[in-house]
C-alpha positions in Angstrom: 228.2 322.6 111.2 225.2 324.0 109.2 226.1 327.0 107.0 224.6 330.3 108.1 226.6 332.4 105.7 225.8 333.8 102.3 227.5 331.3 100.0 226.8 327.7 99.2 229.2 325.3 100.9 229.8 321.7 99.9 231.9 319.4 102.1 233.4 316.0 101.0 233.9 313.4 103.8 236.5 310.9 102.9 239.1 308.5 104.4 242.6 309.9 104.9 244.6 311.9 104.7 247.6 310.2 103.2 251.1 311.5 103.0 252.4 312.8 99.6 250.8 314.4 96.6 247.8 312.1 96.4 246.4 313.1 99.8 243.1 311.3 99.2 244.3 308.4 97.1 242.8 308.0 93.6 240.1 310.6 94.4 242.6 313.4 94.9 242.3 314.8 91.4 238.5 314.5 91.4 238.4 316.7 94.6 240.9 319.2 93.0 238.7 319.5 89.9 235.5 319.9 92.1 237.1 322.6 94.2 238.3 324.6 91.2 235.0 324.2 89.3 233.1 325.2 92.5 234.9 328.5 92.7 233.8 329.4 89.3 230.2 328.4 90.2 230.1 330.2 93.5 230.3 327.1 95.6 233.0 326.7 98.3 234.1 323.0 98.5 236.2 321.6 101.3 237.4 318.1 102.2 237.0 316.6 105.7 238.6 313.5 107.1 237.9 311.6 110.3 238.7 313.9 113.3 238.6 317.1 111.3 235.3 318.2 112.7 236.4 318.1 116.3 239.8 319.6 115.4 238.0 322.4 113.5 240.0 322.0 110.3 239.4 321.2 106.7 241.4 320.6 103.5 241.3 322.8 100.5 243.2 323.1 97.2 244.7 326.4 96.2 245.2 325.4 92.6 248.8 324.5 93.3 248.8 322.6 96.6 246.6 321.3 99.4 246.4 323.3 102.6 244.6 323.2 105.9 242.1 325.9 106.7 239.3 326.7 109.1 236.2 324.7 108.3 233.2 326.6 106.9 229.6 325.6 107.7 228.1 323.2 105.2 224.9 323.1 103.3 225.6 319.5 102.0 228.1 316.9 103.0 228.9 314.0 100.7 230.6 310.8 101.9 233.0 309.6 99.2 234.6 306.5 100.9 232.8 303.2 101.3 235.3 302.0 104.0 237.3 304.0 106.5 240.7 302.5 107.3 241.8 305.4 109.4 239.8 305.9 112.6 236.8 303.9 111.4 234.9 304.3 114.8 235.3 308.1 114.8 234.3 308.2 111.1 231.1 306.3 111.9 230.2 308.6 114.8 230.8 311.8 112.8 228.8 310.5 109.8 225.9 309.6 112.1 226.0 313.1 113.6 226.0 314.7 110.1 223.0 312.6 109.0 221.1 313.5 112.2 221.7 317.2 111.3 220.3 316.6 107.9 223.6 317.5 106.2 224.7 314.1 104.8 223.4 313.6 101.3 224.9 310.3 100.4 222.9 307.1 100.7 224.1 305.0 103.6 226.5 302.2 102.9 223.8 299.5 103.6 221.8 300.8 100.7 224.2 299.0 98.4 224.2 295.7 100.5 223.3 293.3 97.7 221.0 290.9 99.6 219.0 293.6 101.3 218.8 295.5 98.0 217.4 292.5 96.2 214.9 291.6 98.9 213.3 295.1 99.0 213.4 295.8 95.2 211.7 292.5 94.4 208.6 293.7 96.2 208.2 296.4 93.4 206.1 295.0 90.6 207.8 297.3 88.1 211.2 296.0 89.0 210.7 292.3 89.9 211.1 291.0 86.4 214.3 293.0 85.9 216.2 291.4 88.8 218.4 288.4 88.1 217.5 285.4 90.3 219.6 285.9 93.5 220.3 283.8 96.6 222.1 284.4 99.9 225.0 282.1 100.5 225.8 282.2 104.2 227.6 278.8 104.2 229.5 276.7 101.8 226.6 274.2 101.9 224.3 276.9 100.5 226.4 277.2 97.4 226.8 273.4 97.0 223.0 273.1 97.2 222.5 275.8 94.5 224.9 274.0 92.2 222.5 271.0 92.2 220.1 273.1 90.1 222.3 275.9 88.7 225.1 275.6 86.2 226.4 279.1 86.1 226.5 281.6 89.0 228.3 284.8 90.1 229.3 285.1 93.7 229.6 288.7 95.0 230.5 290.0 98.5 227.5 291.6 100.2 229.3 295.0 100.3 231.9 294.7 97.6 232.9 297.4 95.1 235.1 297.9 92.0 234.7 294.2 91.0 236.7 293.0 94.0 236.0 289.6 95.5 233.8 288.5 92.6 233.9 284.8 91.4 232.2 282.9 88.6 231.2 279.3 89.4 230.4 277.1 86.5 229.5 273.4 86.0 231.0 272.1 82.8 231.7 268.6 81.5 230.9 267.1 85.0 233.3 269.4 86.8 233.1 272.7 88.7 235.1 275.7 87.5 235.9 278.6 89.9 237.0 281.7 88.1 238.3 284.9 89.8 238.7 288.3 88.2 242.4 288.1 88.7 243.1 284.5 87.5 244.0 283.6 84.0 242.8 280.0 84.5 240.1 278.5 86.8 240.4 276.3 89.8 238.8 273.0 88.7 237.1 270.6 91.1 235.6 267.2 90.2 232.4 267.8 92.4 230.7 270.7 94.1 231.4 269.2 97.5 235.1 269.8 97.0 234.5 273.6 97.1 234.6 273.6 100.9 238.1 272.0 100.9 239.6 273.8 97.9 238.3 277.3 98.5 238.5 278.7 102.1 235.1 279.9 103.1 236.5 282.9 105.0 237.5 284.5 101.7 233.9 284.9 100.4 231.2 284.0 103.0 228.7 285.5 103.2 227.9 286.4 99.6 225.1 286.6 97.2 224.9 284.2 94.3 223.3 285.6 91.1 222.3 283.6 88.1 224.7 284.5 85.3 223.3 286.8 82.7 224.4 286.1 79.2 225.6 289.6 78.5 225.1 291.2 75.1 228.4 291.6 73.2 230.1 293.6 70.5 232.4 291.3 68.6 233.3 288.8 71.3 233.5 291.4 74.1 230.7 291.4 76.7 229.4 294.6 78.2 227.3 295.9 81.0 226.2 299.4 81.9 226.6 302.2 84.5 224.0 304.9 84.8 224.9 307.9 87.0 221.8 309.6 88.5 221.7 312.9 90.4 218.8 313.7 92.7 217.4 317.2 93.1 214.4 319.1 92.1 214.2 316.9 89.0 216.2 313.6 89.3 218.4 313.4 86.2 220.5 310.8 84.5 223.9 312.5 84.2 225.8 309.8 82.3 225.2 306.5 80.5 228.3 304.4 80.2 229.0 301.0 78.7 231.8 299.0 80.3 233.1 296.7 77.5 235.0 293.8 78.9 237.8 291.6 77.4 236.8 288.3 75.9 236.0 285.7 78.6 236.3 288.4 81.3 234.9 287.5 84.7 233.9 291.1 85.4 233.4 294.2 83.3 234.5 296.7 85.9 236.8 299.5 84.8 239.2 298.6 87.6 239.7 295.1 86.1 240.5 296.3 82.6 237.2 297.1 80.8 236.9 300.0 78.3 234.3 302.7 78.9 232.3 303.8 75.9 229.1 305.8 75.4 226.2 303.4 76.2 224.1 304.6 73.3 226.9 303.8 70.8 227.6 300.3 72.2 223.9 299.4 72.3 223.5 300.6 68.7 226.5 298.5 67.6 225.0 295.5 69.3 221.3 295.8 68.5 220.8 298.5 65.8 219.6 302.0 66.0 215.9 301.5 66.7 216.3 298.7 69.2 219.1 300.7 71.0 216.8 303.7 71.3 214.1 301.5 72.9 216.6 299.8 75.2 217.9 303.2 76.5 214.3 304.2 77.3 213.8 300.9 79.2 217.1 301.3 81.1 216.3 304.9 82.0 212.9 303.9 83.4 214.4 301.1 85.5 217.2 303.4 86.7 214.8 306.2 87.8 212.5 303.7 89.4 215.3 302.3 91.5 216.6 305.8 92.4 213.1 306.7 93.4 212.7 303.7 95.7 216.2 304.4 97.2 215.1 308.0 98.0 211.9 306.8 99.6 213.7 304.3 101.8 216.9 306.2 102.7 216.3 309.9 102.1 217.8 312.5 99.8 221.1 311.8 98.0 223.3 313.9 95.6 224.2 311.0 93.3 224.2 307.3 92.9 225.6 304.8 90.4 223.3 302.1 89.0 224.7 299.0 87.3 222.5 297.5 84.6 222.8 294.8 81.9 221.2 293.8 78.6 221.1 290.1 77.7 221.9 288.8 74.2 218.2 288.6 73.6 217.6 292.2 74.6 216.1 291.6 78.0 217.2 294.3 80.5 218.3 293.9 84.2 219.2 295.9 87.2 222.3 294.5 88.9 223.3 296.7 91.8 223.5 300.1 93.4 226.6 302.1 94.4 226.0 305.0 96.8 229.5 306.5 96.1 230.1 306.0 92.4 233.5 306.6 91.0 234.4 309.0 88.2 237.4 307.1 86.6 235.3 305.8 83.7 233.9 309.3 83.0 237.4 310.9 82.8 238.5 308.2 80.4 235.3 308.5 78.4 235.0 312.2 77.8 236.4 315.1 79.9 233.3 317.2 79.2 231.0 314.4 80.6 233.3 314.2 83.7 233.0 318.0 84.1 229.2 318.0 83.8 228.9 315.2 86.4 230.9 317.4 88.9 228.8 320.4 87.9 225.7 318.4 88.8 227.0 318.0 92.4 227.5 321.7 92.7 224.0 322.5 91.3 222.6 320.0 93.8 224.2 321.8 96.7 222.9 325.1 95.4 219.4 323.6 95.2 219.5 322.3 98.7 220.5 325.7 100.1 217.8 327.4 98.1 215.2 325.0 99.4 216.3 325.9 103.0 215.8 329.6 102.1 219.5 330.4 101.8 
């Protein structure tokens, strides 16, 4: 599938297609924007779904509608789905083939697996002190044992995204409270041992448990941070976004109701101008260090999303990595930032082609 022609070609590999206008779900508009922007930049963008490679077809947007076309050779392929519900086995085979050809420039899904991520990042002396204490919970008994020494934990699926499946477990006033992102009130148990009976293990095991970080706040609204990093000749931080949650929110994910704001502004509101400037510098350093380690371990990538946090006392943390970061928060934040983030993907594809002598 390698491109032997004269133009740069970027392919997006995604789950689908679906019937109706939103052929690729919530990402449909993103792909439309990328295709139209690519034409202005001299980059041909096409979308592939499982089976399209063997059927020799691709999806493109005319500006008015989606149509099927003959696939062009690719310089770069980006995977934009974490899970494939349609033909998952075929998708896995095709993605492996694309990676072996050196065309796939998205970090593998296992790069974001939370326990593996924690265990290899903690070997880096620069990052070790910026990781929240984390434990693997493979059984209910692991969580019960943790609660003997910990009063406040977050449980997260090993491969979860968009804030789904996250729970907060707190010991207060001799009881255990279990909060989910969707619930308005906790499930309350008198002892940790009741967890196994009140909370079906199949809904969350295995997970990682992370010691709760007392997030910095503006007013009474906690916030965490998302840094978008683009690889290339000079790895660059494309966007810095704060996700400002609602009071008492279990998660600060945009999909669960948080408000995106420019990170620099939120940090300045919380800590003052000078401290905010210093914090942005620290967060940039951590983000680029994690991105560098990810590249060494898994190979080149076009982009990744890094979740970070600042405690009330100003201590900074790296939380997790997303190899297929969404753009919803950027569109809500500023259309120009959203456009520049898409432009970075196009420029990355151009750089890859130039390095190959195209």
